[in-house]
KOLMI-570309 format. One record per residue (C-alpha): residue number from 0; x, z negated, y. Coordinates in nm, 2 decimals, always signed. Last residue first. Layout:
ATOM   i      X      Z      Y
ATOM NUM      X      Z      Y
...
END
This chain:
ATOM   i      X      Z      Y
ATOM 122  +8.16  -6.47  +7.78
ATOM 121  +7.84  -6.26  +7.66
ATOM 120  +7.86  -5.90  +7.76
ATOM 119  +7.56  -5.75  +7.88
ATOM 118  +7.44  -5.40  +7.94
ATOM 117  +7.22  -5.37  +8.23
ATOM 116  +7.31  -5.03  +8.37
ATOM 115  +7.41  -5.06  +8.73
ATOM 114  +7.21  -4.89  +8.99
ATOM 113  +7.18  -5.17  +9.25
ATOM 112  +7.48  -5.35  +9.17
ATOM 111  +7.69  -5.02  +9.20
ATOM 110  +7.59  -4.98  +9.54
ATOM 109  +7.72  -5.33  +9.62
ATOM 108  +8.02  -5.22  +9.45
ATOM 107  +8.05  -4.95  +9.68
ATOM 106  +8.00  -5.14 +10.00
ATOM 105  +8.34  -5.35  +9.96
ATOM 104  +8.30  -5.55 +10.26
ATOM 103  +8.37  -5.89 +10.10
ATOM 102  +8.56  -5.86  +9.78
ATOM 101  +8.38  -5.82  +9.46
ATOM 100  +8.23  -5.95  +9.15
ATOM  99  +7.92  -5.80  +9.04
ATOM  98  +7.59  -5.83  +8.81
ATOM  97  +7.69  -6.18  +8.69
ATOM  96  +7.35  -6.32  +8.45
ATOM  95  +7.31  -6.69  +8.44
ATOM  94  +7.14  -6.81  +8.14
ATOM  93  +6.95  -7.12  +8.06
ATOM  92  +6.62  -6.91  +8.01
ATOM  91  +6.77  -6.74  +7.71
ATOM  90  +6.88  -6.37  +7.69
ATOM  89  +6.73  -6.11  +7.44
ATOM  88  +6.35  -6.04  +7.58
ATOM  87  +6.60  -5.97  +7.94
ATOM  86  +6.82  -5.71  +7.72
ATOM  85  +6.69  -5.43  +7.97
ATOM  84  +6.76  -5.62  +8.28
ATOM  83  +6.62  -5.44  +8.58
ATOM  82  +6.72  -5.69  +8.85
ATOM  81  +6.40  -5.59  +9.06
ATOM  80  +6.15  -5.55  +8.77
ATOM  79  +6.25  -5.87  +8.63
ATOM  78  +6.18  -6.08  +8.94
ATOM  77  +5.87  -6.23  +8.83
ATOM  76  +5.96  -6.58  +9.00
ATOM  75  +5.93  -6.79  +8.70
ATOM  74  +6.11  -6.51  +8.50
ATOM  73  +6.39  -6.45  +8.75
ATOM  72  +6.45  -6.83  +8.82
ATOM  71  +6.48  -6.91  +8.42
ATOM  70  +6.70  -6.60  +8.42
ATOM  69  +6.95  -6.72  +8.70
ATOM  68  +7.07  -6.42  +8.88
ATOM  67  +7.41  -6.30  +8.97
ATOM  66  +7.62  -6.16  +9.26
ATOM  65  +7.98  -6.30  +9.30
ATOM  64  +8.14  -6.28  +9.63
ATOM  63  +8.52  -6.29  +9.74
ATOM  62  +8.63  -6.33 +10.09
ATOM  61  +8.42  -6.67 +10.15
ATOM  60  +8.75  -6.86 +10.21
ATOM  59  +8.83  -6.78  +9.82
ATOM  58  +8.48  -6.83  +9.75
ATOM  57  +8.11  -6.69  +9.82
ATOM  56  +7.82  -6.75  +9.57
ATOM  55  +7.54  -6.51  +9.56
ATOM  54  +7.17  -6.48  +9.42
ATOM  53  +6.97  -6.19  +9.32
ATOM  52  +6.58  -6.16  +9.27
ATOM  51  +6.59  -5.95  +9.60
ATOM  50  +6.91  -5.75  +9.66
ATOM  49  +6.74  -5.48  +9.86
ATOM  48  +6.57  -5.72 +10.07
ATOM  47  +6.62  -6.08  +9.98
ATOM  46  +6.94  -6.28  +9.83
ATOM  45  +6.90  -6.62  +9.75
ATOM  44  +7.24  -6.84  +9.81
ATOM  43  +7.46  -7.03  +9.60
ATOM  42  +7.59  -7.37  +9.69
ATOM  41  +7.41  -7.52  +9.42
ATOM  40  +7.16  -7.32  +9.21
ATOM  39  +7.42  -7.20  +8.92
ATOM  38  +7.48  -7.58  +8.81
ATOM  37  +7.71  -7.60  +8.50
ATOM  36  +7.75  -7.24  +8.44
ATOM  35  +7.81  -7.14  +8.79
ATOM  34  +8.08  -7.40  +8.82
ATOM  33  +8.29  -7.29  +8.52
ATOM  32  +8.24  -6.92  +8.65
ATOM  31  +8.34  -7.02  +9.01
ATOM  30  +8.66  -7.22  +8.86
ATOM  29  +8.75  -6.89  +8.62
ATOM  28  +8.70  -6.68  +8.94
ATOM  27  +8.92  -6.91  +9.16
ATOM  26  +9.21  -6.92  +8.87
ATOM  25  +9.18  -6.53  +8.85
ATOM  24  +9.21  -6.49  +9.23
ATOM  23  +9.52  -6.71  +9.22
ATOM  22  +9.67  -6.51  +8.90
ATOM  21  +9.68  -6.20  +9.09
ATOM  20  +9.60  -5.82  +9.08
ATOM  19  +9.51  -5.87  +8.71
ATOM  18  +9.23  -6.10  +8.81
ATOM  17  +9.05  -5.82  +9.05
ATOM  16  +9.06  -5.57  +8.80
ATOM  15  +8.93  -5.79  +8.52
ATOM  14  +8.64  -5.89  +8.75
ATOM  13  +8.55  -5.55  +8.82
ATOM  12  +8.52  -5.43  +8.47
ATOM  11  +8.34  -5.72  +8.39
ATOM  10  +8.07  -5.69  +8.65
ATOM   9  +8.03  -5.32  +8.55
ATOM   8  +7.96  -5.41  +8.22
ATOM   7  +7.71  -5.69  +8.31
ATOM   6  +7.80  -6.02  +8.29
ATOM   5  +7.65  -6.29  +8.09
ATOM   4  +7.71  -6.67  +8.15
ATOM   3  +7.53  -6.95  +7.93
ATOM   2  +7.38  -7.22  +8.15
ATOM   1  +7.45  -7.59  +8.09
ATOM   0  +7.17  -7.87  +8.14
END
């Protein structure tokens, strides 16, 4: 099954900022997005605690992170409240919602992931 990708406004802004820095980063993000659209469960880690309901994938030597939720999993496990997706009803089950794209250790972006609005932008 193929998954549709959606980004929050903050994730889109962060991704574009990173892509401007380096073409190599842009290529890697594109590859990871393609991988997530094919099988978002493979090679990803389910998060707990403050980030319960989300998953992460690490790439570029584990330097970059993408945090996301798989909509079918979120609904099945009852994690809607953790992810605060205001447009949940308008997104199909076969979708991945991307919350953040950032370098490891950038704490401010993690804070944004917790408090961001849930505006969606289909890719």
